[in-house]
C-alpha positions in Angstrom: 0.0 0.0 0.0 1.4 3.4 -1.0 1.5 6.6 1.0 -1.4 8.0 -1.0 -3.5 4.9 -0.1 -2.7 5.5 3.6 -3.6 9.2 3.3 -6.9 8.3 1.6 -7.7 5.8 4.4 -6.8 8.4 7.0 -9.1 10.9 5.4 -11.9 8.4 5.3 -11.5 7.7 9.0 -11.5 11.4 9.9 -14.3 12.3 7.5 -16.3 9.1 6.6 -18.8 11.0 4.5 -20.7 9.1 1.8 -21.9 10.4 -1.6 -25.2 8.7 -2.7 -27.1 8.8 -5.9 -30.8 8.4 -5.3 -33.1 6.7 -7.8 -34.2 10.2 -9.0 -30.6 10.9 -10.0 -30.2 13.4 -7.1 -26.8 13.5 -5.5 -26.7 13.5 -1.7 -23.7 13.7 0.6 -24.2 12.2 4.0 -21.6 13.6 6.4 -20.5 12.8 9.9 -21.2 15.5 12.4 -18.2 17.7 12.9 -17.0 18.6 16.4 -18.8 22.0 17.0 -21.9 20.8 15.2 -21.8 17.7 17.3 -22.1 19.6 20.5 -25.4 21.0 19.4 -26.5 17.6 17.9 -25.6 15.8 21.1 -28.0 18.1 23.1 -30.7 17.7 20.5 -30.2 13.9 20.3 -30.3 13.3 24.0 -33.6 11.3 23.9 -32.2 9.1 21.2 -28.9 8.6 23.1 -30.9 7.7 26.2 -32.9 5.1 24.2 -29.7 3.7 22.7 -28.1 3.5 26.2 -31.1 1.7 27.6 -31.3 -0.7 24.7 -27.6 -1.5 25.1 -27.9 -2.1 28.9 -30.9 -4.4 28.5 -28.8 -6.8 26.4 -31.9 -8.8 25.4 -32.9 -6.8 22.3 -31.8 -7.8 18.8 -30.3 -5.0 16.7 -33.2 -4.9 14.2 -35.6 -4.6 17.1 -33.6 -1.6 18.4 -33.7 0.0 15.0 -37.5 -0.5 14.7 -38.0 1.0 18.2 -35.8 3.9 17.5 -37.6 4.7 14.2 -41.0 4.6 15.8 -40.0 6.4 19.1 -37.8 9.0 17.6 -39.0 9.4 14.0 -39.1 13.2 13.9 -35.8 13.6 15.7 -34.1 11.1 13.4 -35.4 13.0 10.3 -34.0 16.2 11.7 -30.6 14.6 12.4 -30.4 12.9 9.0 -31.5 16.1 7.4 -28.7 18.0 9.2 -26.2 15.3 8.1 -27.1 15.7 4.4 -28.2 19.4 4.4 -31.8 18.7 3.7 -35.0 20.1 5.4 -37.1 17.5 7.2 -39.9 18.1 4.6 -37.6 16.8 1.9 -38.0 13.3 3.3 -41.7 13.3 2.4 -40.7 13.2 -1.3 -38.4 10.1 -0.9 -39.4 6.7 -2.0 -39.0 3.8 0.5 -35.8 2.5 -1.1 -34.1 5.9 -1.2 -35.2 6.7 2.4 -33.8 3.3 3.6 -30.5 3.8 1.7 -30.2 7.3 3.2 -31.0 6.2 6.7 -28.5 3.3 6.5 -25.8 5.7 5.2 -26.5 8.1 8.1 -26.0 5.3 10.6 -22.8 4.1 8.8 -21.3 7.6 8.7 -22.4 8.7 12.2 -22.3 5.5 14.2 -18.9 6.5 15.7 -20.4 9.9 16.7 -23.1 8.1 18.7 -20.8 5.4 20.0 -18.3 7.9 21.4 -21.1 9.7 23.3 -22.4 6.4 24.7 -18.9 5.3 25.7 -18.4 8.6 27.6 -21.7 8.1 29.4 -20.9 4.5 30.2 -17.4 5.4 31.4 -18.5 8.2 33.6 -21.3 6.1 35.2 -18.8 3.2 35.8 -16.2 5.6 37.2 -18.8 6.9 39.6 -19.7 3.3 40.7 -16.0 2.4 41.1 -15.3 5.5 43.2 -18.3 4.8 45.4 -17.0 1.3 46.3 -13.3 2.2 46.9 -12.1 2.0 50.4 -12.3 5.4 52.1 -15.1 6.7 50.0 -18.2 7.9 51.7 -20.4 5.3 50.1 -18.4 2.3 51.3 -17.2 3.4 54.7 -19.2 2.6 57.7 -20.0 5.5 60.0 -17.4 6.2 62.7 -18.0 4.6 66.1 -18.3 6.9 69.1 -15.2 7.2 71.3 -14.7 4.4 73.8 -13.7 6.6 76.7 -15.6 9.7 77.9 -13.8 12.9 77.4 -12.0 14.3 80.4 -13.0 17.7 81.8 -10.8 20.0 83.8 -12.7 18.9 87.0 -11.5 15.3 86.5 -7.8 16.3 86.5 -6.1 16.3 89.9 -4.8 19.6 91.0 -6.8 21.5 88.5 -9.4 23.7 90.1 
């Protein structure tokens, strides 16, 4: 593999955008959310991220079931996110045929899956760090309360020669 091949691979990892040609002949570029845009998208996509996190934690749901649930529970949000990713208004999706819509949605997940996975990984890591910290010796959560002192405190009246 030549140096040019490595550079092309590096660019694809950094910017995994996909160019699609729809059945109508229209060209669409589906792009991964960039850093600053991602900060806004992350806030907007919070309900979707919470659903993805819950589905991942349940462990008993097949990936196709997760996708079906996400589509029905977050339809409007997904259309806004996909629209942002390909610079289209949500109304544009009403003109898409089923095959083009499915192709576009799959390209969106392919291109932006790492964006969502990074956010889920941060959530998982922060939660687990909190749980680990709570169980460490010396932490408030795992330390039993201190016992009272075994001997009563002395007062100056108890000390001989102190009046």
